[in-house]
C-alpha positions in Angstrom: 59.3 124.3 -58.0 62.5 125.6 -59.4 64.7 123.2 -61.3 68.5 123.6 -61.5 70.6 122.4 -64.4 74.3 121.7 -64.8 75.4 123.7 -67.8 79.1 124.4 -67.2 82.1 122.8 -65.6 81.7 125.4 -62.8 78.2 124.1 -62.1 79.4 120.5 -62.0 82.1 121.3 -59.5 79.8 123.4 -57.4 77.2 120.6 -57.3 79.8 118.1 -56.3 81.9 120.1 -53.8 79.5 122.9 -52.8 79.4 126.5 -53.8 77.2 129.5 -54.7 75.8 128.3 -58.1 72.3 127.7 -56.6 72.7 124.0 -57.2 72.5 123.1 -53.6 75.7 121.0 -53.2 76.7 118.6 -50.5 78.6 118.7 -47.3 81.9 117.3 -48.6 83.9 120.3 -47.5 81.6 121.7 -44.8 83.3 119.8 -42.0 86.5 121.6 -42.9 84.8 125.0 -42.6 84.4 125.7 -46.3 82.0 124.8 -49.1 84.0 126.7 -51.7 84.1 125.0 -55.1 87.3 124.0 -56.8 86.7 126.3 -59.7 86.0 129.4 -57.7 89.0 128.6 -55.5 91.3 128.7 -58.4 90.3 132.2 -59.4 89.6 133.4 -55.9 86.6 135.4 -57.1 84.2 134.3 -54.4 84.8 134.4 -50.6 84.7 131.1 -48.7 81.4 130.1 -47.0 81.2 128.3 -43.7 82.1 128.8 -40.0 85.9 128.7 -40.2 87.1 132.3 -40.1 90.8 131.8 -40.4 93.3 129.3 -41.9 90.9 128.4 -44.8 93.8 128.8 -47.3 95.6 125.9 -45.6 92.6 123.6 -46.1 92.6 123.8 -49.9 95.2 123.1 -52.5 95.2 123.0 -56.3 94.4 119.5 -57.6 96.9 118.5 -60.3 96.1 114.8 -60.7 98.4 111.9 -61.0 98.7 111.9 -64.8 101.7 113.7 -66.4 101.0 114.9 -69.9 103.9 115.1 -72.3 104.3 118.4 -74.3 106.8 116.7 -76.6 106.6 114.9 -79.9 108.5 111.7 -79.2 107.7 109.6 -82.3 110.2 106.9 -83.2 109.1 106.0 -86.7 112.6 105.5 -88.2 113.5 103.1 -85.4 110.2 101.2 -85.5 110.2 101.0 -89.3 113.5 99.1 -89.6 113.2 95.3 -89.6 114.7 93.7 -86.5 117.0 90.7 -87.0 118.9 88.7 -84.3 122.6 89.6 -84.2 124.0 86.3 -85.4 127.2 87.4 -87.1 129.5 90.4 -87.1 130.0 90.5 -90.9 128.6 89.5 -94.2 130.0 88.8 -97.7 129.2 91.0 -100.7 129.5 90.2 -104.4 130.9 93.3 -106.0 131.4 92.2 -109.6 129.7 89.8 -112.0 131.8 86.9 -113.4 131.7 89.1 -116.6 129.9 92.2 -117.5 131.1 94.5 -114.8 129.5 95.9 -111.6 127.0 98.4 -113.0 123.3 97.9 -112.8 123.2 96.8 -116.5 125.4 94.2 -118.1 128.2 95.9 -120.0 129.4 94.8 -123.4 131.4 96.1 -126.3 131.1 95.5 -130.1 134.8 95.2 -130.8 138.1 94.4 -129.1 140.5 91.5 -128.9 139.5 88.2 -127.3 142.2 88.5 -124.7 141.9 92.2 -123.9 138.9 94.5 -124.2 135.9 92.3 -124.9 137.5 89.2 -123.5 135.6 86.3 -122.0 135.0 87.0 -118.3 136.0 90.7 -118.7 134.2 93.7 -117.3 132.8 94.4 -120.8 132.9 91.3 -123.0 132.1 91.2 -126.7 128.6 89.9 -127.6 130.3 86.7 -129.0 132.1 86.1 -125.7 129.1 85.8 -123.4 129.2 82.0 -123.1 128.2 80.5 -126.4 131.0 78.1 -127.4 131.8 76.1 -130.5 131.3 72.3 -130.7 133.9 70.4 -128.8 135.4 73.6 -127.4 138.9 73.4 -126.0 139.1 74.0 -122.2 141.4 76.9 -121.2 141.4 78.5 -124.7 137.9 78.6 -126.2 136.3 78.0 -122.8 137.9 79.9 -119.9 137.2 79.9 -116.3 135.7 83.0 -114.6 134.5 83.9 -111.1 132.6 86.8 -109.4 134.5 89.2 -107.2 133.7 89.3 -103.5 134.5 91.3 -100.4 133.5 91.4 -96.8 131.9 94.0 -94.6 131.8 93.9 -90.8 130.5 95.8 -87.9 130.3 95.7 -84.1 127.3 96.0 -81.9 126.6 99.4 -80.4 125.4 99.7 -76.8 122.9 102.4 -76.0 122.2 103.0 -72.3 120.4 105.6 -70.2 120.6 105.6 -66.4 118.4 107.5 -63.9 117.9 107.4 -60.2 115.4 108.5 -57.5 115.8 108.8 -53.8 113.9 106.7 -51.2 112.3 109.9 -49.8 111.1 111.0 -53.2 109.5 107.6 -53.8 107.6 107.9 -50.5 106.6 111.5 -50.8 105.1 110.9 -54.3 102.6 108.6 -52.7 101.1 111.3 -50.4 100.0 114.9 -50.6 99.2 115.8 -54.2 101.9 113.4 -55.6 102.0 111.4 -58.8 101.6 108.1 -56.9 104.1 105.5 -58.2 107.0 107.6 -59.0 109.0 104.6 -60.2 106.4 103.7 -62.8 106.1 107.3 -64.1 109.8 107.9 -64.6 110.3 104.4 -66.0 107.7 105.1 -68.7 109.1 108.5 -69.6 112.7 107.3 -69.6 111.6 104.4 -71.8 110.2 106.8 -74.4 113.4 108.8 -74.2 115.5 105.7 -74.7 113.6 104.9 -77.9 113.6 108.5 -79.2 117.4 108.8 -78.8 117.9 105.6 -80.9 115.6 107.1 -83.5 117.7 110.3 -83.5 120.9 108.3 -84.0 119.3 106.6 -87.1 118.6 110.0 -88.6 121.8 111.8 -87.6 123.0 114.1 -90.4 126.3 113.4 -92.3 127.7 116.7 -91.1 127.7 115.4 -87.5 130.2 112.7 -88.3 132.7 115.5 -89.3 134.9 117.5 -87.0 133.5 120.3 -85.0 135.3 123.2 -83.2 138.6 121.7 -84.4 138.3 118.4 -82.6 136.9 115.1 -83.9 133.7 113.7 -82.5 135.5 110.6 -81.2 132.4 109.1 -79.6 130.1 109.5 -82.5 130.9 106.0 -83.8 129.6 104.6 -80.5 126.1 105.4 -81.8 124.1 103.4 -84.3 125.3 104.0 -87.8 122.9 106.6 -89.2 120.7 105.8 -92.2 122.0 109.1 -93.7 125.5 107.6 -93.7 124.4 104.2 -94.9 122.5 105.7 -97.8 125.3 107.9 -99.1 128.1 107.9 -101.7 131.6 109.1 -102.2 130.3 111.6 -104.7 127.9 113.1 -102.2 130.7 113.5 -99.6 132.9 115.2 -102.2 130.2 117.7 -103.1 129.4 118.4 -99.4 133.1 119.1 -98.8 133.4 121.3 -101.8 130.4 123.3 -100.6 132.0 123.5 -97.1 129.0 121.7 -95.5 131.7 119.7 -93.6 133.8 121.5 -91.0 136.9 120.5 -92.8 135.9 122.9 -95.6 136.7 122.6 -99.3 139.0 119.7 -100.1 142.7 120.5 -100.1 144.2 117.3 -98.9 141.9 114.9 -100.7 140.4 113.3 -97.7 137.6 113.4 -95.2 137.5 112.3 -91.6 137.6 108.5 -91.0 134.4 108.2 -89.2 132.6 109.8 -92.2 134.4 107.9 -94.9 134.5 104.4 -93.3 131.4 102.2 -93.3 131.4 98.6 -92.1 135.2 98.5 -92.3 135.3 99.6 -95.9 137.0 102.9 -97.0 135.9 103.0 -100.6 134.0 106.2 -100.0 137.3 108.1 -99.0 138.2 110.7 -101.6 141.1 110.0 -103.9 142.9 113.3 -104.4 140.1 115.7 -104.8 137.8 113.3 -106.5 135.2 110.8 -105.4 135.8 107.1 -105.7 132.8 105.3 -107.2 132.3 101.8 -105.8 129.7 99.2 -104.8 129.3 101.1 -101.5 127.6 104.0 -103.3 123.8 104.3 -102.8 121.6 106.1 -105.3 121.9 109.8 -104.3 120.2 112.8 -106.0 121.4 116.2 -104.7 121.1 118.1 -107.9 124.0 119.6 -109.7 125.9 120.3 -106.5 125.4 121.4 -102.9 126.1 125.0 -103.7 123.3 127.3 -102.4 122.4 128.3 -106.0 121.9 124.7 -107.0 119.1 123.8 -104.6 115.9 123.0 -106.6 112.2 122.5 -105.9 111.0 119.0 -105.3 109.1 117.7 -108.3 107.4 114.5 -109.2 110.0 114.1 -112.0 112.8 114.0 -109.3 110.9 111.4 -107.2 110.0 109.3 -110.2 113.5 109.3 -111.6 114.8 108.0 -108.2 112.3 105.2 -108.1 113.1 104.2 -111.6 116.9 104.2 -111.0 116.5 102.1 -107.8 114.5 99.5 -109.7 117.0 99.5 -112.6 119.7 98.9 -109.9 117.8 95.8 -108.8 116.2 97.4 -105.7 112.6 97.2 -104.6 111.6 100.3 -102.6 109.5 99.4 -99.6 109.2 102.7 -97.7 109.9 106.4 -98.0 111.0 108.2 -94.9 110.8 112.0 -94.9 109.6 115.0 -92.8 106.0 116.2 -92.5 106.8 119.2 -94.6 107.9 117.1 -97.6 104.9 114.8 -97.3 102.7 117.9 -97.4 104.6 119.2 -100.4 104.1 115.9 -102.3 100.4 116.1 -101.4 100.2 119.6 -102.9 101.9 118.4 -106.1 99.5 115.5 -106.5 96.4 117.4 -105.5 96.5 119.5 -108.7 96.4 116.2 -110.7 93.5 114.6 -108.7 90.9 113.2 -111.1 89.0 110.7 -109.0 85.2 110.2 -109.2 85.5 108.3 -105.9 87.9 108.5 -103.0 89.6 105.8 -101.1 91.0 106.4 -97.7 94.2 104.5 -97.0 96.4 104.5 -93.9 99.6 102.7 -95.0 101.8 100.7 -92.5 105.3 99.3 -92.7 106.8 97.3 -90.0 103.9 98.3 -87.7 104.5 102.0 -88.3 101.4 103.9 -89.5 101.8 106.4 -92.3 99.9 109.6 -92.9 96.2 109.1 -93.6 94.6 110.5 -96.8 92.1 113.3 -96.4 88.6 113.6 -97.9 89.1 117.0 -99.5 92.0 116.9 -101.9 94.3 114.5 -100.1 97.4 114.4 -98.0 99.5 111.6 -99.6 99.5 108.3 -97.7 101.4 106.3 -100.4 103.3 107.1 -103.5 103.1 104.3 -106.1 101.9 102.1 -103.3 105.1 102.9 -101.3 104.2 104.1 -97.7 105.3 107.6 -96.8 106.4 107.5 -93.1 106.8 110.9 -91.4 109.9 111.5 -89.2 110.2 114.6 -87.2 114.0 114.4 -87.0 114.7 114.0 -90.7 117.6 116.3 -91.7 117.4 119.1 -94.3 120.7 118.8 -96.2 121.9 121.7 -98.2 122.6 125.4 -98.1 120.1 128.3 -98.2 116.7 128.8 -96.8 113.3 127.1 -97.5 114.8 123.6 -97.4 112.5 120.6 -97.3 113.3 117.4 -95.4 115.4 114.9 -97.2 113.8 111.7 -98.5 115.1 108.2 -97.8 113.8 105.6 -100.2 114.6 102.3 -98.7 114.6 98.6 -99.7 114.2 97.1 -96.2 114.8 93.6 -97.6 118.5 94.6 -97.5 118.5 97.1 -94.6 117.9 96.2 -91.0 118.6 96.7 -87.4 120.7 93.8 -86.1 119.8 93.3 -82.4 122.1 91.5 -80.0 120.3 92.4 -76.8 116.8 93.9 -77.0 115.8 96.8 -74.8 116.0 95.7 -71.1 115.2 97.5 -67.9 117.5 97.1 -64.8 116.9 98.5 -61.3 118.6 98.1 -58.0 118.8 99.9 -54.7 117.3 100.4 -51.4 113.8 99.2 -52.4 115.5 95.9 -53.5 117.3 95.6 -50.2 120.7 96.6 -51.7 121.5 100.3 -51.0 125.2 99.4 -51.0 125.1 98.3 -54.6 124.2 101.8 -55.8 125.9 103.7 -53.0 122.8 105.9 -52.2 119.7 105.9 -50.1 117.6 105.4 -53.2 117.3 103.4 -56.4 119.2 103.5 -59.7 117.7 102.2 -62.9 118.8 101.9 -66.5 117.6 101.1 -70.0 120.0 99.3 -72.3 119.8 98.1 -75.9 122.6 96.5 -78.0 122.2 96.7 -81.8 123.5 98.1 -85.0 122.2 98.9 -88.5 123.2 96.7 -91.4 122.9 96.9 -95.2 123.7 94.2 -97.8 122.7 96.2 -100.9 123.6 99.9 -101.2 122.6 100.5 -104.8 119.0 99.6 -103.8 118.8 102.4 -101.3 118.1 106.0 -102.4 118.2 109.5 -101.0 117.0 112.9 -102.3 118.4 116.0 -100.7 119.0 119.7 -101.4 115.3 120.3 -102.2 113.0 123.3 -101.5 109.3 123.8 -101.7 109.5 126.5 -104.4 
């Protein structure tokens, strides 16, 4: 007795639905006048079997299934990585200068100078004998003088991000029959929810150039977006160099200024150029773009550049928690470290930060998961700042103790229309729906945030 085996997908379909594979089959389609399998029907290589002579093509249709598969990378790592805090206030106070010793990362002193001028008690660079040690029975106001830190305030306003969509009553019903997707509302709601999150992620990684003018008109609505991390982690010096290299649409500086939406951050304008020069201030993050943004000054990313940035951030008082960059830069760092691999045993690590998974180490060589125990989080939308070809994605080295997303209203879904008994509310024979989030980025310590740009792979 002959035994038939299912060896291919074609055999399985023929066994289930009927066909010429020699597997017998069943009568599922015989009542319709055909026992043609689905596989053979797609190619049309075999003629239908059965009693029906005409109209067979109307009895069979391609089977798509209800699942819709996305062809897109919709990761939202930058958005997911940021700590979320309730929006409890519109501003915060910043200490910009010590009571004495200046505002730099190190305490400034001088070895000479008069007690009332350079080197004075409470000055930006006091003498070593004016740090606070006083003589016995010191006189108040002369030998012991009052001093105080310098403060300022920063403020922001919440940003509303909303995306609306609609579907007709007929479309909702038709999707439930024929070869439809079933619950059209659930399908579109899921896909629009992913889009709503991806757009917020894109806002957080928007390049500095997009804050500038384009085609002769200012992007007046760009400030309605979340403030980009690329803008938060920047400096007056970086903006000056970008303008000198004509990376901004305003071209090389002739008037000594850049557009307000680029130079203003949290109500502060210290990043605005003074004349044709940058204005160093407490608002400056730690930025490494090389010698300049000229095409000839781009440089390969090295471990020295990365280590120097980490050292500078720690000297500034920062504590790097995460590194955001593109997949290309992560691969380049892995290549740099692979040549130095000297392990007798391997340890596989998948780092996480704020619930976001990093890139897993591999067994042969390794693709870097962490660098000095700092998770490397890939972001597909990371900009590549600089001129010339072969650019790698920028790196953002962030201290998320002082960088957050302040949330006034978390993401909510709204829907109304004919299915809710209110077609008059939306004005159509259908439904309208919307996702809405109200939030904004915040930063309370700029010198603890770092960025490396203008880098290449070789």
